[in-house]
C-alpha positions as CSV (number, residue, x, y, z in Angstrom):
1,M,69.8,139.4,108.9
2,K,73.9,139.7,108.2
3,I,75.3,137.0,105.8
4,I,78.8,136.4,107.2
5,T,81.2,134.8,104.4
6,V,84.6,133.5,104.2
7,E,86.3,137.1,103.3
8,N,84.4,138.2,106.4
9,L,85.9,135.2,108.5
10,K,89.2,136.1,107.2
11,T,89.1,139.6,108.3
12,F,87.8,138.7,111.6
13,F,90.8,135.9,111.6
14,N,93.5,138.0,110.7
15,E,92.1,140.6,113.2
16,L,92.4,138.3,115.6
17,N,95.9,137.8,114.8
18,K,97.1,141.3,115.0
19,K,95.0,141.7,118.6
20,F,96.4,138.5,119.8
21,S,99.6,137.3,117.8
22,T,97.8,134.4,117.4
23,K,98.8,132.6,114.1
24,F,95.9,130.5,112.2
25,Y,96.6,128.2,109.2
26,S,94.9,126.3,106.6
27,K,94.3,122.7,107.4
28,T,96.9,121.3,105.1
29,E,99.4,124.0,106.3
30,S,99.3,122.7,110.1
31,D,99.6,118.9,109.3
32,N,102.4,120.3,107.0
33,K,104.0,122.3,109.8
34,Y,103.5,120.3,112.7
35,Q,104.2,116.3,110.8
36,S,100.4,115.2,112.7
37,K,96.8,115.2,112.5
38,G,95.6,118.1,114.6
39,D,92.2,118.6,116.4
40,Y,90.3,121.6,114.9
41,V,87.7,123.7,115.5
42,T,86.8,125.1,111.3
43,T,85.9,128.5,111.0
44,G,84.3,128.5,107.8
45,A,83.4,127.1,105.1
46,A,85.5,123.5,104.1
47,N,88.9,124.2,103.2
48,E,89.2,127.4,104.6
49,T,91.1,128.5,108.1
50,Y,91.3,126.0,110.5
51,L,92.1,126.6,114.3
52,R,94.1,124.2,116.1
53,K,92.6,123.4,119.7
54,N,95.6,121.8,120.9
55,D,97.7,125.0,122.3
56,N,100.3,123.0,123.5
57,I,101.5,121.8,120.5
58,V,102.2,125.2,118.9
59,A,104.4,126.6,121.9
60,S,107.0,128.9,121.4
61,K,110.6,128.3,122.2
62,L,111.9,131.2,124.9
63,A,114.4,133.8,123.6
64,T,116.5,132.4,126.0
65,A,116.6,129.1,127.6
66,R,116.5,128.9,131.5
67,D,117.8,126.1,134.0
68,I,115.7,125.0,136.6
69,K,117.2,123.9,139.7
70,L,116.1,122.1,143.0
71,T,118.5,122.2,146.0
72,G,118.2,121.3,149.7
73,D,117.9,117.6,150.1
74,V,116.4,116.9,147.0
75,K,118.6,117.9,144.3
76,G,118.2,118.2,140.3
77,T,118.5,120.3,137.5
78,G,116.8,120.7,134.0
79,T,116.8,122.9,130.6
80,F,113.1,124.6,129.8
81,D,113.1,126.8,126.1
82,G,109.1,125.8,126.1
83,S,109.3,123.5,123.8
84,K,108.5,121.1,125.5
85,A,107.5,119.8,129.0
86,L,110.1,119.8,131.3
87,E,111.2,116.6,133.1
88,I,113.9,116.6,136.3
89,V,115.3,113.6,137.2
90,T,115.9,114.3,141.6
91,T,118.2,112.3,144.0
92,L,117.3,112.4,147.5
93,K,120.4,113.5,149.8
94,K,122.5,111.0,151.2
95,N,121.4,109.4,154.2
96,M,118.5,111.4,154.8
97,I,115.9,108.6,155.3
98,S,118.0,107.2,157.4
99,E,118.9,109.8,159.3
100,I,115.3,110.2,160.2
101,V,114.8,106.8,161.2
102,C,117.5,107.0,163.2
103,E,116.6,110.2,164.9
104,Y,112.9,109.3,165.9
105,M,113.6,105.4,166.5
106,G,116.4,106.3,169.2
107,N,116.5,109.2,171.7
108,T,114.2,111.2,170.4
109,T,110.4,110.8,171.5
110,P,107.9,110.8,168.4
111,Q,104.2,112.2,168.8
112,M,102.3,110.3,171.7
113,T,98.6,110.2,171.9
114,P,96.4,107.9,174.2
115,L,93.7,105.9,172.4
116,F,93.2,103.5,175.5
117,K,94.5,104.2,178.9
118,N,92.6,101.3,181.2
119,V,93.7,97.9,182.6
120,Q,91.6,95.9,180.7
121,S,91.4,92.3,179.9
122,R,88.4,92.0,177.8
123,N,87.6,94.4,174.5
124,I,88.9,97.2,173.6
125,Y,87.9,100.7,172.4
126,L,90.2,103.0,170.7
127,K,89.4,107.1,171.0
128,E,90.1,106.8,167.2
129,S,91.1,105.3,164.1
130,Y,94.5,103.4,164.4
131,K,94.9,103.9,160.9
132,N,95.7,107.8,161.6
133,F,99.3,106.9,163.1
134,D,102.4,105.7,162.3
135,A,102.1,103.0,164.6
136,L,101.0,101.5,167.6
137,L,102.4,101.6,171.4
138,I,100.7,98.4,173.7
139,A,101.5,98.6,177.2
140,G,100.5,95.0,178.8
141,S,101.4,93.0,181.5
142,D,100.8,89.9,183.7
143,R,97.4,89.7,185.6
144,N,98.9,90.3,188.8
145,R,100.5,93.2,187.7
146,N,103.8,92.5,188.3
147,N,106.3,93.2,185.0
148,M,105.0,96.2,182.1
149,E,106.2,95.3,178.4
150,Y,105.4,97.8,175.9
151,Q,105.5,96.2,172.0
152,L,105.6,98.6,168.6
153,I,103.7,97.6,165.9
154,P,104.0,99.3,162.5
155,A,100.0,101.0,161.4
156,W,101.0,98.9,157.7
157,L,101.6,95.8,159.6
158,F,98.7,96.2,162.0
159,T,96.8,96.4,158.9
160,L,97.4,94.0,157.5
161,K,96.8,91.5,160.1
162,M,93.5,93.1,160.4
163,E,92.8,92.1,156.9
164,Q,94.1,88.6,156.2
165,T,91.3,86.0,156.3
166,N,93.8,82.8,156.8
167,A,92.7,82.8,160.4
168,P,90.3,84.5,162.6
169,S,93.0,86.2,165.1
170,F,96.0,87.4,165.3
171,K,98.6,88.6,168.5
172,I,99.6,92.1,169.0
173,F,101.1,91.5,172.4
174,D,103.5,88.6,173.8
175,E,105.9,89.2,176.1
176,S,107.5,86.5,178.6
177,G,106.7,87.3,181.9
178,C,103.4,88.7,180.9
179,G,101.5,86.7,178.8
180,Y,100.0,87.2,175.5
181,W,97.0,89.1,173.8
182,Y,94.9,87.8,170.8
183,I,92.4,89.9,169.1
184,K,89.6,89.0,166.5
185,N,90.4,90.4,162.7
186,K,88.4,92.6,161.1
187,A,86.2,89.7,159.0
188,N,85.6,88.3,162.8
189,G,84.3,91.3,164.4
190,S,86.9,93.7,165.1
191,T,87.6,97.4,163.4
192,D,89.5,100.7,162.9
193,T,88.6,101.4,166.6
194,F,87.3,98.4,168.4
195,L,89.3,95.5,169.3
196,K,87.0,92.2,169.2
197,L,89.2,90.1,172.2
198,H,90.2,86.2,171.3
199,S,91.7,85.1,173.7
200,N,94.6,86.6,176.5
201,S,96.9,85.5,179.6
202,A,97.5,89.1,179.9
203,I,95.9,92.7,180.7
204,V,96.5,95.5,178.0
205,A,97.0,98.5,180.5
206,E,97.8,101.4,177.4
207,I,98.0,101.7,174.0
208,Y,99.5,104.8,172.1
209,G,99.0,106.2,168.6
210,I,102.6,106.9,167.2
211,K,103.7,109.6,164.4
212,Y,106.8,110.4,163.3
213,P,107.7,113.9,162.9
214,R,108.0,114.6,158.9
215,K,110.4,117.2,158.3
C-alpha cells in the first residue's frame, strides 16, 4: 500500500496548477485574499492546502470589459467584466402595451375557439377548460330568439367569480332585451369545463375561448 504524504499532495496539486491554471491557497491565505470565510474541501492534513468550492468567488476579470446591449421592444445596457454577475435594468418600448391592446381590442379579430355552440337553457359543457384562454365571449338571446348579444369576460375575472364563496352563483350574461344567465360557482358544482345553471331568463347560444396573439 502506498502511503500518501503531505508532500505527495502538494506535488499533485502543483501539477494540477500547471495543467489547468487552478490556484490553490492555504486556508489563511484564501480567507485573507477574499476577506470571507470560504467553503473548503480539505486536500490533506490539517492546516495544509485547501480548495475553495465557491469557484464564482475567484472569478477572474476579462482583459477587456464587454458592453451588453438589449435592443428592440425591450432596451437596456450594462458592462460585464467577469468579476461579478451582470444585472440589466430594462425599459419597455414606449406605448408597446397600448399598441397591442388597441390592435386586438380594436379592428383585429383574435383567435376564437368554439367551446360551446348549441342553443341551451340548461347546464353548459365546454369542450375544454376556460383557463386555456385569455377571455370568454358569450353569445346570448331572449327565449324567442329575437335578439342576440355578446359579452366578453376576461379569464382572470371569470376565475375570480368561479372561486368566490360569498354567494353560490354569479352572472355570466345579462343584456336588456335578452335576459340574464347565472351559474353556480365551483363550491356549488361548476368546474373548469362544466357550468352548472343557477337561474336564467335568457338562452346561451355560443361560447368562444379568446386568445390574443403574443408578439
